[in-house]
Structure formats: C-alpha cells, structure tokens
C-alpha positions in Angstrom: 25.3 -63.4 -21.9 27.1 -60.2 -22.8 25.4 -56.8 -23.2 26.3 -56.7 -26.9 24.5 -60.0 -27.5 21.4 -59.0 -25.6 21.3 -55.5 -27.1 21.6 -57.0 -30.5 18.6 -59.2 -29.7 16.8 -56.0 -28.8 17.7 -54.4 -32.1 20.4 -52.3 -30.5 23.3 -53.1 -32.8 26.4 -50.9 -32.8 27.2 -49.4 -36.2 30.6 -51.1 -36.1 28.8 -54.5 -36.3 26.4 -53.7 -39.1 27.3 -55.4 -42.3 27.8 -53.0 -45.2 28.0 -49.8 -43.1 30.8 -47.5 -42.2 32.4 -48.0 -38.8 34.3 -45.5 -36.7 37.5 -47.5 -37.5 37.2 -47.8 -41.2 36.0 -44.2 -41.5 39.3 -43.1 -39.9 41.4 -45.5 -41.9 39.8 -45.3 -45.3 41.1 -42.5 -47.6 38.3 -42.8 -50.1 35.3 -42.1 -47.8 33.0 -41.6 -50.7 32.6 -45.4 -50.8 31.2 -45.1 -47.3 28.3 -42.9 -48.4 27.4 -45.5 -50.9 27.5 -48.2 -48.2 24.9 -46.1 -46.3 22.6 -46.2 -49.3 23.8 -42.9 -50.8 23.5 -39.9 -48.5 21.6 -36.9 -49.7 23.0 -33.4 -49.9 21.2 -30.4 -48.5 19.5 -29.7 -51.8 17.9 -33.1 -51.9 20.0 -34.5 -54.7 21.8 -37.8 -54.6 25.5 -37.2 -54.3 28.4 -39.1 -52.7 30.4 -36.8 -50.5 34.1 -36.7 -51.5 35.7 -34.0 -49.4 37.6 -34.1 -46.2 36.1 -36.1 -43.3 35.4 -34.2 -40.1 33.7 -35.1 -36.8 31.0 -33.4 -34.8 28.8 -34.3 -31.9 25.1 -34.5 -31.3 22.6 -35.4 -28.6 19.7 -37.7 -29.6 16.3 -36.2 -29.0 14.3 -38.9 -30.7 12.9 -39.8 -27.3 14.3 -36.8 -25.5 16.9 -38.7 -23.4 20.1 -37.3 -24.8 22.3 -40.3 -25.8 25.5 -38.9 -27.1 26.2 -39.0 -30.9 29.4 -38.7 -32.8 28.7 -37.5 -36.4 31.1 -38.0 -39.4 30.6 -35.2 -41.9 31.8 -34.7 -45.5 30.8 -31.8 -47.7 28.1 -30.7 -45.3 26.6 -34.2 -45.2 26.4 -36.5 -42.2 27.6 -39.8 -43.5 27.7 -41.9 -40.3 26.8 -41.8 -36.7 28.2 -43.7 -33.7 27.7 -43.4 -30.0 30.0 -41.5 -27.6 32.1 -43.7 -25.4 31.5 -43.3 -21.7 28.4 -41.1 -22.3 26.1 -41.0 -19.3 23.0 -42.0 -21.2 24.5 -44.0 -24.1 27.0 -46.2 -22.4 27.5 -48.3 -19.3 29.8 -45.7 -17.7 33.5 -45.0 -17.7 35.7 -46.7 -20.4 32.7 -48.4 -22.0 31.4 -48.2 -25.6 28.7 -45.7 -26.4 26.1 -47.0 -28.9 23.0 -45.8 -30.6 19.7 -47.6 -30.9 17.7 -47.6 -34.2 15.9 -44.4 -33.1 19.2 -42.6 -32.6 20.6 -43.9 -35.9 17.5 -42.6 -37.6 18.9 -39.1 -37.5 21.0 -40.2 -40.5 17.7 -40.7 -42.4 16.1 -37.6 -41.0 18.8 -35.0 -41.5 19.1 -35.2 -45.2 15.6 -36.6 -46.0 14.3 -34.8 -49.1 10.7 -35.4 -48.0 11.0 -33.1 -45.1 9.1 -29.8 -45.0 11.6 -27.5 -46.7 10.2 -24.0 -46.4 7.6 -22.1 -44.4 3.9 -22.2 -45.5 0.9 -20.0 -44.8 -2.7 -21.0 -45.4 -4.6 -18.5 -47.5 -8.2 -17.6 -47.1 -9.1 -20.0 -49.8 -7.7 -22.9 -47.7 -4.5 -23.5 -49.7 -1.1 -23.7 -48.1 1.3 -21.3 -49.8 5.1 -21.4 -49.6 6.6 -18.2 -48.2 9.9 -16.8 -47.1 10.8 -16.6 -43.4 10.3 -12.8 -43.1 6.7 -13.3 -44.5 6.2 -16.3 -42.2 7.2 -14.4 -39.1 5.2 -11.3 -40.0 2.1 -13.4 -40.8 2.5 -15.4 -37.6 2.6 -12.2 -35.5 -0.3 -10.7 -37.4 -2.5 -13.8 -36.7 -1.4 -14.1 -33.1 -2.4 -10.5 -32.4 -5.7 -11.0 -34.2 -6.3 -14.2 -32.2 -5.7 -12.5 -28.9 -8.0 -9.7 -29.8 -10.8 -12.0 -31.0 -10.5 -14.9 -28.6 -8.1 -14.0 -25.8 -4.6 -15.4 -25.6 -5.8 -17.5 -22.6 -7.6 -19.7 -25.1 -4.4 -20.6 -27.0 -3.0 -24.0 -26.2 0.7 -24.6 -25.9 1.3 -28.1 -27.1 5.1 -27.8 -27.6 7.0 -30.9 -26.6 10.7 -32.0 -26.1 12.2 -28.8 -27.3 16.0 -28.5 -27.6 15.6 -25.0 -26.3 14.0 -23.8 -23.0 12.3 -20.7 -24.3 9.1 -22.2 -25.5 7.5 -21.5 -22.1 8.8 -17.9 -22.2 7.3 -17.2 -25.5 3.8 -18.8 -25.1 3.2 -18.4 -21.4 5.1 -15.4 -20.2 5.0 -13.3 -23.3 1.9 -14.3 -25.2 -0.1 -15.0 -22.0 -1.5 -18.5 -22.3 -1.9 -20.6 -19.1 -3.0 -23.6 -21.1 -0.1 -26.2 -21.5 -0.4 -29.8 -22.5 2.7 -31.9 -21.9 3.9 -35.2 -23.1 5.0 -36.2 -19.6 2.1 -36.2 -17.1 -0.7 -36.0 -19.6 0.1 -38.8 -22.1 3.2 -40.6 -20.9 3.0 -41.7 -17.2 1.1 -39.2 -15.1 0.4 -41.5 -12.2 4.1 -42.5 -12.0 5.4 -39.0 -12.0 2.8 -37.4 -9.7 2.6 -40.2 -7.1 6.4 -40.2 -6.8 6.3 -36.5 -6.1 3.6 -36.7 -3.5 5.1 -39.8 -1.8 8.4 -37.9 -1.3 10.7 -39.5 -3.9 10.0 -37.3 -6.9 9.1 -38.2 -10.5 12.4 -40.1 -10.9 10.9 -42.9 -8.8 10.9 -44.9 -12.1 14.7 -45.3 -12.5 16.7 -47.4 -10.0 20.4 -47.5 -9.5 20.8 -50.4 -11.9 24.6 -51.0 -11.8 24.7 -51.5 -8.0 21.5 -53.5 -7.7 21.2 -57.2 -6.8 17.5 -57.5 -7.6 15.8 -55.6 -10.4 12.1 -55.7 -11.1 11.1 -54.5 -14.6 7.4 -53.7 -13.8 5.5 -53.2 -17.0 8.8 -52.2 -18.7 10.6 -53.9 -21.5 14.0 -52.3 -20.6 16.0 -54.2 -23.2 13.8 -53.0 -26.0 12.3 -49.6 -25.0 14.5 -47.5 -22.7 15.3 -44.0 -21.6 18.8 -44.1 -22.9 20.9 -47.2 -23.5 22.5 -46.9 -20.0 19.3 -48.7 -18.7 19.7 -51.9 -20.7 23.5 -51.8 -20.1 23.1 -51.1 -16.4 20.7 -54.1 -16.0 23.1 -56.4 -17.8 26.1 -55.1 -15.8 24.2 -55.8 -12.6 23.5 -59.4 -13.8 27.1 -60.0 -14.9 29.0 -58.2 -12.0 26.6 -58.6 -9.1 24.8 -61.8 -10.0 21.6 -59.7 -9.8 18.2 -61.3 -10.2 16.0 -59.9 -13.0 12.2 -60.2 -12.7 9.8 -59.0 -15.4 6.2 -58.3 -14.6 4.4 -58.0 -18.0 1.4 -59.6 -19.7 3.5 -60.2 -22.8 6.6 -62.3 -23.0 9.0 -59.5 -24.0 12.7 -59.6 -24.8 13.3 -58.5 -21.2 11.1 -61.3 -20.0 13.1 -63.7 -22.1 16.3 -62.7 -20.4 14.8 -62.7 -16.9 15.1 -65.1 -14.0 11.4 -64.8 -13.3 8.6 -63.8 -15.7 5.3 -62.9 -14.1 2.6 -62.9 -16.9 0.2 -60.8 -15.0 -3.4 -60.1 -16.0 -3.5 -56.6 -17.4 -4.4 -53.8 -15.0 -4.0 -55.9 -11.9 -0.5 -54.6 -10.9 -1.9 -52.9 -7.8 -3.2 -56.2 -6.4 0.2 -57.8 -6.9 2.1 -55.0 -5.2 -0.2 -55.2 -2.2 0.3 -59.0 -2.0 4.0 -58.5 -2.1 3.7 -56.1 0.8 1.5 -58.6 2.6 4.3 -61.2 2.5 7.0 -58.7 3.4 5.1 -57.3 6.4 3.8 -60.7 7.6 7.2 -62.2 7.5 8.8 -59.1 9.0 11.2 -58.6 6.1 10.7 -54.9 5.9 13.1 -52.2 7.1 11.6 -51.4 10.5 14.1 -48.6 11.2 13.3 -46.8 8.0 9.6 -47.3 8.3 9.6 -46.0 11.9 11.8 -43.0 11.4 11.1 -41.9 7.8 7.6 -42.9 6.8 4.0 -41.7 7.3 0.8 -43.7 7.1 2.3 -47.2 7.6 -0.7 -48.5 9.6 -3.1 -47.6 6.7 -0.7 -49.4 4.3 -0.5 -52.4 6.6 -4.3 -52.7 6.7 -4.5 -52.5 2.9 -1.8 -55.2 2.5 -3.5 -57.5 5.0 -6.6 -57.6 2.8 -4.5 -58.9 -0.1 -2.9 -62.3 0.7 -1.0 -64.0 -2.2 -3.8 -66.5 -2.7 -6.4 -63.7 -3.3 -3.9 -61.8 -5.5 -3.3 -65.0 -7.5 -7.0 -65.2 -8.3 -7.0 -61.5 -9.5 -3.7 -61.5 -11.3 -3.6 -65.0 -12.8 -0.2 -65.6 -11.2 0.9 -68.4 -8.9 0.8 -67.6 -5.2 4.1 -69.3 -4.6 5.7 -67.2 -7.2 4.3 -64.0 -5.6 5.8 -65.1 -2.3 9.2 -66.0 -3.9 9.5 -62.6 -5.7 8.4 -60.7 -2.6 11.0 -62.4 -0.4 13.7 -62.1 -3.0 13.1 -58.3 -3.4 13.0 -57.7 0.4 16.0 -59.9 1.2 18.1 -58.1 -1.5 17.1 -54.7 -0.2 18.3 -52.1 -0.1 20.2 -53.2 -3.2 16.9 -53.9 -4.9 15.2 -51.6 -7.4 11.9 -51.3 -9.3 11.9 -50.0 -12.8 8.3 -48.7 -13.5 7.1 -46.2 -16.1 4.3 -46.2 -18.6 3.2 -49.9 -18.4 1.4 -49.5 -15.1 0.4 -45.8 -15.6 -1.5 -45.8 -18.8 -4.7 -47.3 -17.3 -7.7 -45.9 -15.6 -6.6 -47.5 -12.3 -3.0 -46.6 -12.9 -2.8 -44.2 -10.0 -3.4 -46.9 -7.4 -1.2 -49.3 -9.2 1.7 -46.9 -9.1 1.1 -45.8 -5.5 1.1 -49.5 -4.4 4.3 -50.2 -6.4 6.1 -47.1 -5.2 5.1 -48.0 -1.6 7.2 -51.1 -1.8 10.4 -49.0 -2.0 9.5 -47.3 1.3 8.7 -50.6 2.9 12.1 -52.2 2.2 14.0 -48.9 2.8 15.8 -48.9 -0.5 15.4 -45.1 -0.8 18.6 -43.4 -2.1 20.8 -46.4 -1.2 23.1 -48.2 -3.6 21.2 -50.4 -6.0 17.8 -49.1 -4.9 15.6 -46.1 -5.7 18.2 -43.3 -6.3 17.2 -39.7 -5.6 18.8 -38.5 -8.8 20.1 -34.9 -9.0 20.1 -32.4 -11.9 23.0 -29.9 -12.3 22.1 -26.3 -11.4 22.1 -24.5 -14.8 20.9 -20.9 -14.9 17.2 -20.4 -15.5 15.8 -18.0 -18.1 14.9 -15.5 -15.3 18.5 -15.6 -14.1 20.1 -15.0 -17.4 17.7 -12.4 -18.8 19.1 -9.0 -18.3 15.8 -7.2 -18.9 12.6 -7.1 -16.8 9.5 -8.6 -18.2 6.0 -9.3 -17.0 4.8 -12.9 -17.0 1.5 -12.4 -18.8 -0.1 -15.7 -17.8 1.0 -15.6 -14.2 -2.5 -14.8 -12.8 -4.6 -16.4 -15.5 -6.5 -19.5 -14.4 -6.7 -22.5 -16.8 -10.2 -23.2 -18.1 -10.3 -26.6 -16.4 -10.1 -24.9 -13.0 -12.1 -21.8 -13.9 -15.4 -23.1 -15.4 -18.2 -25.1 -14.0 -18.4 -27.3 -17.1 -15.5 -29.3 -15.7 -16.7 -29.7 -12.1 -17.2 -33.4 -12.6 -13.5 -34.0 -13.3 -11.3 -34.6 -10.2 -8.2 -34.0 -12.3 -8.9 -30.2 -12.1 -7.5 -30.3 -8.5 -4.2 -31.7 -9.6 -3.6 -30.6 -13.2 -4.6 -27.5 -15.2 -5.6 -29.6 -18.2 -6.2 -33.1 -19.5 -5.4 -34.3 -23.0 -8.7 -36.0 -23.6 -10.7 -33.0 -22.4 -9.2 -30.6 -25.0 -11.9 -31.4 -27.7 -14.6 -30.7 -25.1 -12.8 -27.4 -24.2 -12.8 -26.5 -27.9 -16.5 -27.2 -28.1 -17.0 -25.0 -25.1 -15.0 -22.1 -26.7 -12.4 -22.3 -24.0 -9.6 -23.3 -26.4 -9.6 -21.8 -29.8 -6.0 -22.2 -31.0 -2.9 -24.3 -30.7 0.9 -24.3 -31.3 2.3 -27.8 -31.7 6.0 -28.6 -31.8 7.6 -32.0 -32.6 4.5 -33.9 -31.6 1.3 -35.4 -32.9 -1.4 -35.1 -30.2 -3.8 -36.8 -32.6 -2.0 -40.1 -31.6 -2.0 -39.5 -27.9 -5.7 -39.9 -27.0 -9.2 -39.6 -28.5 -7.9 -39.2 -32.1 -11.2 -38.6 -34.0 -12.3 -35.9 -31.5 -8.9 -34.3 -31.6 -9.0 -34.1 -35.4 -12.3 -32.4 -35.3 -11.0 -30.0 -32.6 -7.9 -29.1 -34.6 -10.1 -28.4 -37.7 -12.4 -26.2 -35.6 -9.7 -24.0 -34.1 -9.2 -20.5 -35.3 -5.4 -20.7 -35.4 -3.1 -23.7 -35.7 0.6 -23.3 -35.8 2.9 -26.3 -36.5 6.6 -26.3 -35.9 7.8 -29.6 -37.3 10.1 -31.3 -39.8 7.4 -33.4 -41.5 3.9 -33.2 -42.8 1.8 -35.0 -40.2 -1.8 -34.8 -38.8 -1.3 -31.4 -37.4 1.0 -29.7 -39.9 -1.3 -30.8 -42.8 -4.2 -29.0 -41.1 -2.2 -26.0 -39.8 -2.6 -22.3 -40.8 1.1 -21.7 -40.3 3.8 -24.3 -40.9 7.3 -23.5 -39.7 9.8 -26.1 -40.8 12.2 -27.0 -38.0 15.8 -28.1 -38.4 16.5 -31.5 -37.0 18.7 -32.3 -34.0 22.0 -32.5 -35.9 21.3 -29.1 -37.4 21.1 -27.2 -34.2 22.9 -26.4 -31.0 21.7 -28.5 -28.1 22.1 -28.7 -24.3 20.9 -31.5 -22.1 21.0 -31.5 -18.3 20.9 -35.0 -16.9 20.0 -36.8 -13.8 19.6 -40.6 -14.0 22.4 -42.2 -15.9 25.3 -44.7 -15.9 26.9 -42.4 -13.3 24.8 -42.7 -10.1 27.3 -40.5 -8.1 27.5 -37.6 -10.6 25.5 -34.8 -11.9 26.3 -34.4 -15.5 25.6 -32.3 -18.6 25.8 -32.9 -22.4 25.8 -30.5 -25.3 26.8 -30.0 -28.9 27.0 -27.5 -31.6 25.2 -28.2 -34.9 26.9 -30.9 -36.9 25.7 -29.5 -40.2 24.0 -26.3 -41.2 20.1 -26.4 -41.4 19.1 -28.1 -44.5 17.0 -26.4 -47.2 15.1 -23.4 -45.8 14.6 -24.7 -42.3 15.5 -23.1 -38.9 16.3 -24.4 -35.4 13.5 -23.9 -32.9 15.4 -21.2 -31.0 15.6 -19.1 -34.2 12.0 -19.8 -35.0 10.8 -18.6 -31.6 13.0 -15.5 -31.6 11.9 -14.7 -35.1 8.3 -14.8 -33.9 9.2 -12.6 -30.9 10.9 -10.0 -33.1 7.8 -9.9 -35.3 5.5 -9.5 -32.3 7.7 -6.7 -31.0 7.2 -4.8 -34.4 3.4 -5.4 -34.3 2.6 -4.7 -30.7 3.4 -2.0 -28.1 4.7 -4.7 -25.7 8.4 -4.2 -25.3 8.8 -7.5 -23.5 8.9 -9.2 -26.9 12.4 -7.7 -27.4 14.0 -9.6 -24.5 15.6 -12.2 -26.8 17.5 -9.6 -28.7 20.2 -9.6 -26.0 21.5 -12.9 -27.5 22.9 -13.1 -31.0 22.6 -16.8 -31.2 21.4 -19.9 -29.4 25.0 -20.7 -28.5 25.2 -17.4 -26.6 22.0 -18.2 -24.7 23.3 -21.7 -23.9 26.5 -20.2 -22.6 24.5 -18.0 -20.2 22.7 -21.1 -19.0 26.1 -22.8 -18.4 27.5 -19.8 -16.6 26.6 -21.3 -13.2 28.8 -24.3 -14.0 31.7 -22.2 -15.4 31.3 -23.9 -18.8 30.6 -23.0 -22.4 29.1 -24.9 -25.2 32.4 -24.6 -27.1 34.2 -26.4 -24.2 31.6 -29.1 -24.1 31.7 -29.7 -27.8 35.4 -29.3 -28.6 37.0 -32.3 -26.8 37.0 -36.0 -27.2 33.4 -36.2 -25.8 30.4 -34.0 -25.6 29.6 -34.4 -21.9 30.9 -33.3 -18.6 30.7 -35.1 -15.3 30.0 -32.5 -12.6 29.9 -32.5 -8.8 29.6 -35.8 -7.0 26.8 -36.5 -4.6 26.5 -39.3 -2.1 23.7 -41.7 -1.2 21.2 -41.2 1.7 20.9 -37.5 1.0 17.5 -37.1 2.6 18.5 -36.5 6.2 16.6 -37.0 9.4 13.6 -34.9 8.4 12.8 -36.9 5.3 9.3 -38.5 5.1 8.1 -41.1 2.7 4.3 -41.0 2.5 2.4 -44.3 2.2 -0.8 -42.4 2.9 -1.4 -39.2 1.0 -4.1 -37.7 3.2 -1.8 -34.8 4.0 -1.7 -33.7 0.4 -4.9 -31.6 0.4 -5.3 -31.4 -3.4 -5.0 -35.1 -3.8 -7.3 -35.8 -0.9 -10.0 -33.7 -2.5 -9.5 -35.3 -5.9 -9.5 -38.8 -4.4 -12.7 -38.2 -2.5 -14.4 -37.0 -5.7 -13.0 -40.0 -7.6 -14.2 -42.4 -4.9 -10.8 -43.7 -3.9 -8.8 -43.7 -0.6 -5.7 -41.7 0.0 -3.8 -44.8 1.3 -2.7 -47.7 -0.9 -5.7 -49.9 -1.9 -6.8 -52.3 -4.6 -9.0 -50.8 -7.4 -10.2 -53.3 -10.0 -10.1 -52.8 -13.8 -13.1 -51.1 -15.1 -13.7 -49.0 -12.1 -12.3 -46.3 -14.3 -12.2 -47.1 -18.0 -13.3 -50.0 -20.1 -14.5 -53.5 -19.1 -14.5 -56.3 -21.7 -17.9 -57.6 -22.7 -19.5 -60.1 -25.0 -19.4 -57.5 -27.8 -15.8 -56.5 -27.1 -14.2 -59.5 -25.4 -10.5 -58.6 -25.8 -8.4 -56.1 -24.0 -6.1 -53.9 -26.1 -3.2 -51.6 -25.3 -0.5 -50.1 -27.4 3.2 -50.4 -26.8 6.6 -48.9 -27.7 9.3 -50.3 -30.0 13.0 -49.7 -30.1 12.7 -48.7 -33.8 10.2 -45.9 -33.4 9.4 -42.9 -31.1 6.0 -41.2 -30.9 5.5 -40.9 -34.7 8.7 -38.9 -35.2 10.6 -41.5 -37.1 7.9 -43.9 -38.4 8.1 -42.4 -41.9 11.6 -43.7 -42.6 11.7 -46.7 -44.9 14.9 -48.2 -43.5 13.4 -48.4 -40.1 10.1 -49.7 -41.5 12.1 -52.5 -43.2 14.0 -53.3 -40.1 10.8 -53.5 -38.1 9.2 -55.8 -40.7 12.3 -58.0 -40.7 12.2 -58.2 -36.9 8.6 -59.5 -37.1 9.6 -61.9 -40.0 7.2 -60.2 -42.4 9.6 -58.3 -44.6 8.3 -60.0 -47.7 4.8 -58.6 -47.2 3.8 -55.4 -48.9 3.0 -53.8 -45.6 5.0 -51.4 -43.5 2.7 -50.5 -40.6 2.2 -51.6 -37.1 1.2 -55.2 -36.2 -1.5 -56.7 -33.9 -0.1 -59.4 -31.6 -2.6 -62.0 -30.5 -2.5 -65.4 -28.8 -3.1 -68.5 -30.9 -6.3 -69.3 -29.0 -7.8 -65.9 -29.8 -6.6 -66.2 -33.4 -8.0 -69.6 -34.0 -11.4 -68.6 -32.7 -11.5 -65.9 -35.3 -9.9 -67.7 -38.2 -6.8 -65.5 -38.2 -3.3 -66.4 -39.2 0.0 -64.4 -39.1 0.2 -62.1 -42.1 -3.6 -61.6 -42.3 -5.0 -58.1 -42.4 -7.5 -57.8 -39.5 -10.0 -55.2 -38.3 -9.8 -54.2 -34.7 -12.9 -52.4 -33.4 -13.9 -50.7 -30.1 -17.1 -48.9 -29.2 -15.4 -45.7 -30.5 -13.7 -46.6 -33.7 -11.9 -49.2 -35.8 -8.9 -49.8 -38.1 -7.0 -52.3 -40.1 -3.6 -53.7 -39.5 -1.6 -56.9 -40.0 -1.8 -59.8 -37.5 1.0 -61.7 -35.8 -0.1 -64.8 -34.0 2.3 -65.6 -31.1 2.5 -67.6 -27.9 4.2 -64.5 -26.4 0.8 -62.7 -26.3 -1.5 -63.4 -23.4 -4.9 -65.0 -24.1 -7.6 -62.3 -24.2 -5.0 -59.5 -24.5 -3.9 -57.9 -27.8 -1.3 -55.2 -28.4 0.1 -53.1 -31.2 2.7 -50.3 -31.6 1.4 -46.8 -31.6 2.5 -43.9 -33.8 1.3 -45.3 -37.2 -1.6 -45.0 -39.6 -4.0 -42.0 -39.8 -2.3 -38.6 -39.2 1.2 -40.1 -39.6 4.0 -38.3 -41.4 4.4 -39.8 -44.9 7.6 -39.5 -46.9 6.6 -41.4 -50.0 4.1 -40.8 -52.8 3.3 -37.8 -55.0 1.8 -35.7 -52.3 2.8 -36.8 -48.8 0.3 -34.4 -47.3 -2.7 -36.3 -48.6 -1.7 -40.0 -48.1 -2.3 -42.3 -45.2 0.4 -44.6 -43.8 0.2 -48.3 -43.5 -1.3 -49.6 -40.3 -3.6 -47.7 -38.0 -3.6 -44.9 -35.5 -4.3 -47.0 -32.4 -6.0 -44.0 -30.7 -8.9 -44.1 -33.2 -10.1 -46.8 -30.8 -10.1 -44.4 -27.9 -12.8 -42.2 -26.4 -12.2 -40.3 -23.2 -10.9 -43.0 -20.8 -8.3 -41.6 -18.4 -6.9 -41.7 -14.9 -9.2 -39.4 -13.0 -6.4 -37.9 -10.9 -3.8 -36.8 -13.4 -5.8 -37.1 -16.6 -3.3 -39.6 -18.0 -4.8 -41.2 -21.1 -6.0 -44.7 -20.3 -4.7 -46.8 -23.3 -6.5 -50.0 -22.2 -9.5 -50.4 -24.5 -12.1 -53.2 -24.9 -12.1 -54.4 -28.5 -12.9 -57.3 -30.8 -10.8 -58.5 -33.8 -12.1 -59.9 -37.0 -10.6 -60.7 -40.4 -10.4 -57.5 -42.5 -13.4 -57.3 -44.9 -15.3 -59.9 -42.9 -18.8 -59.6 -41.5 
C-alpha cells in the first residue's frame, strides 16, 4: 500500500488531491486565480470582509507551528490574502526526504482558516477596575502592561509570576520573563503535560529526550508503542518514514495500543494491551530476549550500567505472567520480542505520550527504553538515533550588551517551601502542572502570562479555572478568546504563523544523517491590529525600560526587527533568513553526522541509582531505581464499582491542543470521519465498546454523560469494536474554556463537547509531575438517572 493511500486514510490528503480546491499545478496555470479563492470557500481579506482576490499571484513560505514541529509550507498569496497552502517538497519534517512530495496534514492546512479568520482577537484589550475588557491601542496596551507588571512585582514579588508561554516562534520569552522580570516559575508543555517520563528517563538513561523517535527509513522492525503514527505524528516524515521502511525494507510494523487505531489497522501485529500495563510487557520482552540470549552481549558489556538489576527484574516477569497482567497472548509476546531482537540493531521503538501520561508512566517508559540498550540499537541505522541539532547562536551569544539574569538565584516555590515536602517531583522539576492551583492557594503564585496555550485543558481544569480567577495579574498572548484570554487582565492579540518571521532548528527528520534548519519570512502582513510575538515582547520590554530604572530592559533595542535577530542566531551557520526563504525551498541541510557517535566512554544506564536526584525522588515515591513492574493504581486511579471504566484522552490529526478546534471546516471533517456529519454536534466523541454500551443502553449518536469522582460532562457516543472493553477514550481540547468563533459573543459561549480535564483531580507521575490522564469513570445516557 502506498504512502499516499495510507496517509489519506489517516486524513492526510495532499491539497492537490482534494476535490474543489486549488492545487499547486492549477494555481500556476490558471490566469483567473480569483476562481480559486471561491473554490476555497471565499478567503477573507485582512479587514474581515468577504472578497475574492484578483491581483497577481505570488508565493511565500511558512513553517507550521500547530503542533510545533515545523513542517514546511508553501503559501500562495493574492492581494495580501493567503489563498492556498501546499507542502514543501523534500522538507525534513513534511516529506519522506530527497525528491519526495511535501504535504500538510489537516492541522497545517488550518492556517488557511486561521490567518484570515474574522473571529480572531483583532486588537489589544485591558480589563478596567469595573471588570470590563476595553479595546485599546498598542501604545496603551504596552504602557498598561508595564505598569501592572511593576505593581505586581512590588506587591507580590516577581518570583510569584508564572511563565506559561509555550511553543513560541521566537526564543526571547525566557529572556523577558526569567532573566529580565525575574520569575523562576516556568510551566512547559513538554515535561509537565506532554510526556515527562519519556523525556526525562531518556536523559537519565543516556540517550536524551529524543529516545522517542527511531530512524524509521532504515528500520526493519518498528514498534509503535502507545503511538498512532499514521494519525498523530510529529511531522509527516514519521508516517512516511514508517511506510517507506515497509515498502523498501520489508519492515515489520507492530502496534501496542488498547485501541484498534489506523496504525494498528496497517500493522503486522496489533497487541491490544490492557491500559497502563506497558511496563509489564516491556519486562516480559526483556525476559525472552535475555533467556534466549538474543541480546547484544558486546554492547551490554561495554556500554551499559546496571544490567544485573535489569536481568533480575526481567526474570520476575515471564510472558505467561505478563499475559495475565496485560491481557495479551504469551506466544505473541514471545514472537514480538524475538522479532525485535533478531532485527536489531535495525529495530526501533516509537514511544511518546501514550505510555507517559499515566501515574506509573515513569516505570513503563524506563522499561521500554531499556529494551533499546538490551538489543544494542543505540545510534545505529534503523534503531534509536542520537539526533543532533544545528548549533545556532544563543541569546547570550548574540546580545551585545551585558545584563543580569534576575531569576538566576531564585528558588522555585516547589523546592523552597515545606508545604510541598510530600511531593517527590520537587527533586526533579521546579514545578508540576497540577500543583499550580495549590501554589495559588498558598500565595506562592499570584500571576501568569500565557502564550498560545490553554492550561485549563492540561490538568485539573476546575481547580485551574479557580486559580486563574484568583490571580492578581493574568496576561494572555493569543489569537483567540479562550479560557485564559476571556479571564485575562491584559489581552495581547498575536499574529498567526503565516504573519510572522520564523526559524526552526531541527533534529529528528527524514534526513537521519543531516542536521538541518528551516525558516521563513511572513507570508502576509499581520492581520487587523495584531502583532508577532517578538514585537509584543519587545514592546513590553521598551515600556518596562521607560517605567523602571533597570537598563537591562533596553537590550532588545539593538535589533530593529525579528529578522535581524534571527540573522544573528544564524550567524554561526553563515546563513540569513533571506537566504533560507528566497530559494525553491525554505530549509537547508547542514553538516552530516555519522552513526555510533557515542564513543568508547558512552554508558547506557539500566539502573538509575547513580542519578542522585532521581534516587531520592524514587525512594520517597516508593519505587526502585532499576526497571521494575508497578501496577496501575499504585499512583493514580483504580476502577471501582462506582466508576468501573477507565478513561483517557487522545489526539487527532485534525486538531492540536485546542489551537484549531474552533474552525468549522475541521469540525466538519472530523464529524465526517466519524460518520456523524448529519448530527447537529461538532464536539469530541466518546468511543466505547459494544459490550459497555449495551450494558448502559447507549447507541452511536447518543449524548452521554461521563463522570469521575471529580467532575462530569456531556459528549456524543460512538460505539465501536475498535474500543477495548472497559476502556473509553475521547479527544481532548474541546468543550469548556475552548476558543469559540461563532455566535454573537464568542467570549461567553461554550463549545460542543467537553473539556476532558474536568474529570481530572491531581493524579500525576510522582517523579516528573506529568499529568496522569487515566481516570476512573462511569458513562450513562445524558439526562438519565
């Protein structure tokens, strides 16, 4: 099966194959391009009026930041309006490599909807003392922001201001909020709410946080462990790399997932594992590989630490015992273990959020990552690649003026105060997402700046809403009215990705032997009265320089534009943004690097007892430093008679973290994918097995109530054999606190569906604070008793 067919099944359809839309070919051939705008549904001009562009067609580039992974975009522009988007051929993240077509997934194509959407926030707003949000000009917005930041620091201390900025297209957010304003408190999307156990265990074990992305194209055996690579990926190179390995190498694809996903459908083996039992399966695979002497003895002997402790843990988990725990067949466990070991080192494991977003996710990830060291696939073709970033210049390197990092010696509250002494995470991380509401209650956090994110969907939603409303200062930098911007004291409307200069520095990609970089100038001017994030931050800095006696706030004045700053970043590579953007593509392949970079002194750690911070945290959490099996419910929820179902939320190729859920075209596509487009409902869906549905009198299309001990919500049911009995799922990013783009006042309405994190309390991995998204629930017909 070709990559085009499979990607189409995953919803990844190239624009050139979409009926009724413009293609790259007919755009270049058609003289009357105004008809193309109509084919796209009528693009909107920057003033929000319907108008079909009629001027000369030009092209520009972009880099998709919908999920922060920088797939290249080629934009077609008329009269200042983006009328079409395609991928960039050969792009490291958006293609299968040299001489292959670049494509965009529905998230990337949503920039068409987002750029000229008249329902965006169009101008700055300031909340007056009477509670109303008032439109202001940018000069007033910057002056008022500086005034309130100064007052906040005097009244609360800048160390109580939380930096919740995420996925910025500029690198100066840290400089502004940590180094200049002086806040040590930083909540990130990566470790805290995405895949903390995956990222941090990889670093501690010696392979870095990129332990989740193998060298797909060169692999002969790929395990998609808790990942639906053909539907939810970090750039389309992943799906295309998997398919290339299958077609070119005859690679075996194995999916380990409770649900029968699109990736499972295309796999040679599907292992419908009992949720949260991945750690047991990984140890059972190690049991087979060690017992049958299929492991890489030379690598284990010369490049690993703690093998005996690992061997002992694996010996306690034979496949028969793991079968009882996981619900899998012992023979299948043996078959997959042998297949993986025999293909090694050309064998890779793709693992990310699926195993990390659980209370026992740390041990699951440690046990899975250990398999790589066992078979010796580290930095070998087709295995776990040690990916490399290009060396662009840091802010400190390009800044010509000295400045004092004001948060350098400030200790985060989680480490500083006795109130948090019961949380092992304080030894590893400076903060945990689910503890922020408690920190607000304790007066240790009193304000927040939030960028391109909705933390109200990332953990204990109801507690976070109360915390946001209790804070003394809330600043929102966003394109839409969402749960934070509606409650903010200062709302600064951000330009979208195609309206700003961008630079992306890549590592994993379709080019396993190259460092690479991608960048683009703004395809169109900022629409309405919005600004790119770089201009917003430097505007705040200039206003702070006027209001304080701290000269450090003037350091951004050495650059006249974001492009100048990017050029300084690129100076180490002897490149400029103009050079990146002005050719046939918007990426550059840089220096080559070989496999097996680690050298003789490299050590892969099975046992983490040498990492003192983890050893302390593990002891407090009641876990060992070596791989081991920790059962579900040890940390987090256990199902019960009252809440007999296990729930978790998942990703979709159509949506990304709430940032493009508001768009009606994507909502319609999503409903069509689920064969419910005729229903007057455009929210997320609850997938449940026929057995569980029949017991509750539920059919596809019914509205149902899902309830946990912490909260409840309503959404539409889909009854499917692809769901596992006793296990229900839904997409996250919908419902309460969502961005709404329809209705008389988008700020006051609620979206269809539900915010899945209204079900959540404080469940988390005790080591990294990663939000545990596995929740005990029950489901009943909506409106029932």
